[in-house]
C-alpha positions in Angstrom: 134.9 44.7 -165.0 134.5 40.6 -164.6 135.7 39.1 -160.9 135.8 35.8 -159.6 134.6 36.5 -156.1 132.2 39.9 -155.5 132.1 40.7 -152.0 128.9 42.5 -151.1 130.6 44.1 -147.3 134.1 45.3 -145.5 133.7 44.2 -141.8 134.7 40.9 -140.8 133.4 38.1 -141.9 134.0 39.7 -145.9 137.5 41.5 -144.7 138.2 37.5 -143.9 137.1 36.1 -147.3 138.6 38.9 -149.4 141.8 38.2 -147.5 141.8 34.5 -148.4 140.9 34.0 -151.9 142.9 37.4 -152.5 146.2 35.2 -151.3 144.9 32.7 -153.3 145.3 34.6 -156.7 141.6 34.5 -157.2 140.7 38.3 -158.5 138.5 39.7 -155.3 136.4 42.3 -155.8 135.2 43.9 -151.8 132.3 46.8 -152.3 130.8 48.7 -149.2 128.9 51.8 -149.7 130.8 53.6 -145.7 134.5 54.8 -146.4 136.6 53.1 -144.1 137.6 54.3 -141.0 133.6 54.0 -140.4 131.3 54.3 -137.5 130.0 51.3 -135.9 127.7 50.4 -133.4 129.5 47.2 -131.2 130.1 46.8 -128.2 133.5 46.0 -129.8 134.1 42.4 -126.9 136.5 39.9 -128.8 136.9 36.3 -127.3 140.1 33.9 -127.1 138.1 32.6 -129.7 137.9 35.6 -132.1 141.7 36.2 -131.5 142.2 32.2 -132.9 139.8 32.2 -135.4 142.0 35.9 -136.5 145.6 34.3 -135.9 144.6 31.6 -138.0 143.1 33.3 -140.9 145.7 36.1 -141.0 148.6 34.3 -140.0 149.7 36.6 -137.4 149.0 37.9 -134.0 146.7 41.8 -133.7 147.9 44.9 -132.8 147.6 45.7 -129.5 147.6 49.7 -130.0 144.0 48.9 -131.3 143.0 45.7 -128.6 143.1 46.1 -125.0 142.9 43.3 -122.3 140.6 42.6 -119.1 140.2 39.5 -117.1 137.5 40.6 -115.2 134.0 40.5 -115.8 131.6 42.2 -112.7 127.9 40.3 -113.2 125.0 42.8 -111.7 121.1 41.9 -112.1 119.9 45.1 -111.3 123.0 46.6 -109.7 123.1 42.8 -107.0 125.3 40.5 -106.4 128.5 42.8 -108.1 130.8 39.7 -107.6 134.1 39.9 -109.6 135.0 36.8 -112.0 137.9 36.1 -112.7 137.9 34.0 -116.1 140.2 31.5 -117.4 141.3 33.8 -120.5 141.4 37.4 -121.6 138.9 39.2 -122.8 140.0 41.3 -125.4 137.7 44.9 -126.9 137.8 47.6 -129.3 137.1 50.1 -131.1 135.2 48.9 -134.7 135.9 51.9 -135.9 140.2 50.9 -136.0 139.1 47.0 -136.0 137.3 46.6 -139.0 139.4 49.5 -140.8 142.4 47.4 -139.9 140.8 43.7 -141.2 140.1 45.4 -144.4 143.5 46.8 -144.7 144.8 43.3 -144.9 142.6 42.2 -147.4 144.1 45.1 -149.5 147.4 44.1 -149.2 146.5 40.5 -149.9 145.3 42.1 -152.9 141.2 41.9 -153.2 140.5 45.5 -155.0 138.5 47.4 -152.7 135.5 49.7 -153.7 133.9 51.8 -150.5 131.7 54.9 -150.7 130.0 53.2 -152.8 126.0 51.0 -153.2 124.9 48.5 -155.3 122.1 49.9 -157.5 120.6 47.0 -158.6 122.0 43.1 -158.8 120.9 40.3 -161.7 121.2 36.9 -159.9 120.4 35.2 -163.6 123.4 36.7 -165.1 125.2 36.6 -162.4 126.1 40.7 -162.9 126.0 43.9 -160.9 125.4 47.9 -161.1 126.8 49.9 -158.8 125.6 53.6 -158.0 128.7 55.1 -159.9 126.9 53.6 -163.4 130.0 51.0 -163.3 128.7 47.1 -163.6 130.9 44.0 -162.7 130.5 40.3 -163.4 131.3 37.5 -160.9 131.8 33.9 -160.8 130.7 33.7 -156.8 128.5 36.6 -155.1 129.6 36.6 -151.7 127.1 38.6 -149.2 129.2 39.7 -146.4 126.4 43.3 -145.5 125.4 42.7 -142.2 122.3 42.2 -140.7 120.4 44.7 -143.3 122.0 42.5 -146.2 120.4 43.5 -149.3 121.6 40.3 -151.2 119.8 38.3 -148.2 116.6 40.3 -148.8 116.8 40.0 -153.1 117.4 35.9 -151.4 114.6 35.8 -149.2 112.6 38.9 -149.6 113.6 40.4 -146.0 116.8 40.4 -144.5 115.6 39.4 -142.0 112.2 38.5 -139.0 110.9 41.5 -137.3 110.0 38.6 -134.8 113.0 37.2 -133.7 116.1 40.7 -134.5 117.6 42.2 -132.0 118.1 45.1 -131.5 120.4 48.0 -129.4 121.3 51.5 -128.4 125.2 52.2 -127.4 126.8 55.8 -126.1 129.8 56.2 -125.8 131.0 57.9 -122.4 134.7 60.2 -121.7 136.5 58.2 -119.4 136.3 61.9 -116.9 133.1 61.4 -116.8 133.1 58.2 -115.2 136.2 59.3 -112.8 135.0 56.3 -110.4 134.3 53.5 -112.8 136.3 50.5 -112.0 138.1 50.0 -115.2 135.8 46.4 -115.8 133.8 44.7 -118.0 130.3 44.8 -117.1 127.2 42.7 -117.6 124.0 43.9 -115.7 121.6 41.0 -116.7 118.4 42.8 -116.0 119.2 45.8 -118.2 116.2 45.0 -121.0 113.8 42.3 -121.2 115.1 39.3 -123.4 118.7 40.2 -123.5 121.2 42.5 -121.1 123.2 46.1 -120.8 126.8 46.2 -120.7 130.0 48.9 -120.1 133.0 47.7 -121.1 136.0 49.7 -120.9 138.3 51.0 -123.1 141.0 53.1 -123.8 140.1 56.7 -124.4 135.9 56.3 -123.2 133.6 53.4 -121.8 131.0 51.5 -124.2 127.6 51.8 -122.7 124.9 50.2 -123.5 121.9 47.7 -123.8 120.8 45.1 -126.3 117.6 42.6 -126.3 115.2 40.8 -128.2 113.0 44.0 -130.3 109.6 42.9 -130.0 110.1 42.5 -126.5 111.5 46.5 -125.5 109.3 48.7 -127.3 111.2 51.7 -125.7 114.5 50.4 -125.6 115.8 54.0 -125.1 113.9 54.5 -122.2 116.0 50.9 -121.4 119.0 52.8 -121.7 117.3 56.1 -120.0 117.5 54.2 -116.6 120.9 52.1 -117.1 122.5 55.4 -117.3 120.8 56.8 -114.1 122.6 54.1 -112.7 125.3 55.2 -113.3 124.8 59.1 -112.7 125.2 59.9 -116.6 122.5 61.2 -118.4 121.3 59.9 -121.8 121.1 63.3 -123.6 124.6 64.0 -123.0 125.3 61.4 -125.1 125.3 60.3 -129.1 122.6 57.9 -128.9 123.4 54.9 -132.0 120.8 52.4 -133.1 121.0 49.6 -135.1 119.2 46.0 -135.5 121.4 42.9 -134.1 121.1 39.8 -135.3 120.5 36.7 -132.9 121.6 33.1 -134.2 117.9 33.3 -136.8 119.9 31.8 -139.0 119.8 31.2 -142.5 119.3 27.8 -144.2 120.3 27.3 -147.0 122.6 30.3 -146.1 122.9 30.8 -149.9 120.9 30.1 -153.3 123.4 28.6 -156.1 126.9 31.0 -156.1 125.3 33.4 -153.8 126.6 32.5 -150.4 126.0 35.2 -146.9 128.2 35.2 -144.0 128.6 36.9 -140.8 125.5 38.7 -139.9 123.3 38.5 -142.9 123.2 35.1 -142.9 122.0 35.6 -139.1 124.8 33.7 -137.0 124.8 36.4 -134.1 124.9 34.4 -130.8 120.8 34.6 -129.2 122.5 34.9 -125.6 125.6 37.4 -125.4 124.5 39.1 -128.8 128.7 39.1 -130.1 129.2 37.8 -133.5 132.4 38.6 -134.2 134.1 35.2 -133.7 130.9 33.6 -136.3 132.1 36.2 -139.3 135.7 35.8 -138.9 134.5 31.4 -139.3 131.5 32.5 -141.1 134.5 34.4 -143.4 136.5 31.5 -143.2 134.7 29.3 -144.5 133.1 30.5 -147.1 136.9 31.5 -148.7 137.9 27.4 -148.7 134.9 26.5 -150.1 134.8 28.9 -152.6 139.2 28.4 -153.6 138.2 24.8 -153.9 135.9 25.4 -156.4 137.5 28.4 -157.9 140.9 25.7 -157.6 139.3 22.2 -159.2 139.7 21.0 -156.5 136.6 19.8 -155.5 133.8 18.4 -157.5 131.0 19.5 -155.1 128.7 23.5 -155.6 131.1 26.5 -153.5 127.7 26.5 -151.7 127.3 23.0 -150.6 131.2 22.6 -149.1 130.3 26.4 -147.6 127.6 24.4 -145.3 129.3 21.5 -143.9 131.6 23.9 -141.8 128.2 26.5 -141.5 126.5 23.4 -140.0 129.0 23.3 -137.1 128.7 26.9 -136.3 124.9 27.1 -136.6 125.2 23.9 -134.2 126.2 26.0 -131.4 123.9 28.9 -132.2 120.9 26.1 -131.9 122.3 25.4 -127.7 122.5 28.9 -127.3 118.2 29.3 -127.8 117.9 26.4 -125.6 120.1 28.1 -122.9 117.5 31.8 -123.8 115.5 30.1 -122.3 116.7 29.0 -120.0 118.0 32.4 -118.4 115.5 35.1 -120.6 112.1 34.2 -120.1 110.3 37.4 -118.5 107.9 36.1 -116.1 111.7 33.9 -114.5 113.9 36.3 -115.0 113.8 38.6 -112.2 114.0 35.7 -109.7 116.4 33.4 -111.5 119.3 36.1 -113.3 119.7 36.6 -109.4 120.2 32.6 -109.4 122.6 32.9 -112.1 124.8 35.8 -111.0 124.6 35.2 -107.8 126.2 31.3 -108.7 130.2 31.7 -109.0 130.5 28.0 -111.0 128.2 29.3 -113.5 129.9 32.0 -114.7 132.6 30.8 -114.7 131.1 27.7 -117.0 129.6 31.2 -118.9 132.7 32.7 -119.1 134.7 29.7 -120.8 132.5 29.0 -123.0 132.4 33.3 -124.6 135.9 32.8 -124.4 136.3 29.5 -126.8 137.2 27.2 -124.0 134.0 25.5 -123.6 130.8 25.0 -126.0 127.3 25.5 -125.7 127.1 21.6 -125.5 129.2 21.3 -122.4 127.6 25.1 -120.3 124.1 23.3 -121.1 123.6 20.7 -118.2 125.0 23.7 -115.2 122.2 25.8 -116.3 120.1 23.3 -116.9 121.2 22.4 -112.8 121.4 25.9 -111.4 118.1 26.2 -112.5 116.3 23.5 -111.7 117.6 24.6 -108.1 116.2 28.0 -108.9 112.9 26.0 -109.6 112.7 24.3 -106.2 113.3 27.6 -104.0 110.6 29.1 -105.6 107.8 29.8 -103.3 104.6 27.1 -104.6 102.0 30.2 -104.9 104.5 32.1 -106.7 105.2 28.7 -108.9 100.4 28.6 -108.8 100.9 25.8 -107.4 97.8 25.3 -103.6 99.2 23.1 -101.0 96.4 20.0 -99.8 92.9 22.0 -98.3 94.2 25.6 -99.3 91.5 28.1 -101.4 91.0 30.6 -103.7 90.9 34.1 -102.3 
């Protein structure tokens, strides 16, 4: 079988790319090892930016039966500063089990051929061919790696799917609402639930999604982090099924591919290192890759698709670079306890952060706010805590 485009992975980036290219009459095949609907570890947070991208890509309003809106966030630091902040625009929550199947179904209706429940046995990049575990062979003009943080395509291109020193990791459980009758129906974020990360409680229609995540190397016992976080809510972690997964943390690939191979979403390392959110960047990169492929295959562009894609990719990754700087103003362990409380106690900073998350502010605009708050916090610290001696003071 010969295709214009073969896409590996049926998440948001893969479905967006499949939908847009198929609507242009290209012969597209999307392959995923899972059968949809499929389980997926993810808090299921959708920002206003995700909503705007969804409507632009798929040309419709999204299904409100599987997506709920929330207009309030409560930020904690070790259960302190429980101040609810009304957001400039709502955030949205979904179950990835439903959301990903919904996107994939739209790609099918657009004309993309879908092969789920089957793995790729081998790739032959030199000849633009691959073989499935079923024995079926296919060739392609372009290959899109949308196969997530454990990307098989990225591993073959770069020798590893991700850098273990920079990767994130998360654990998560679904708790029935009946088990948390006193829980407020707001989005909760606890900045002290893990190191270089946070904990979350996201209200869904039938449950609360509770999880902790952070840099893997700084959290050798993430399970204990989750146990403590749940215990503070009166829950026994052992009573629930715990899911674990690596998280892309903005350690993006540059270049995002090679020759006629393009990486998108988490396969390219486009997860946000500050918030852990990845759906908006997945949608945007899938859209950008689709436009580059359409231009290349239609002859409208004289540049290779990868080169066209890199222009939009640079805009996505520029935001991630600012996010990495902000991480150093929030997450370092030496100042985390003090600064986390300082940040969660700052209504102006919280609102700026939420405006960014909602897609109304860029990290570039938020950076001065964080830097200013950090400077105030440092000035307020005791001199001894900073390791500075007063004149005439001796070591004891």
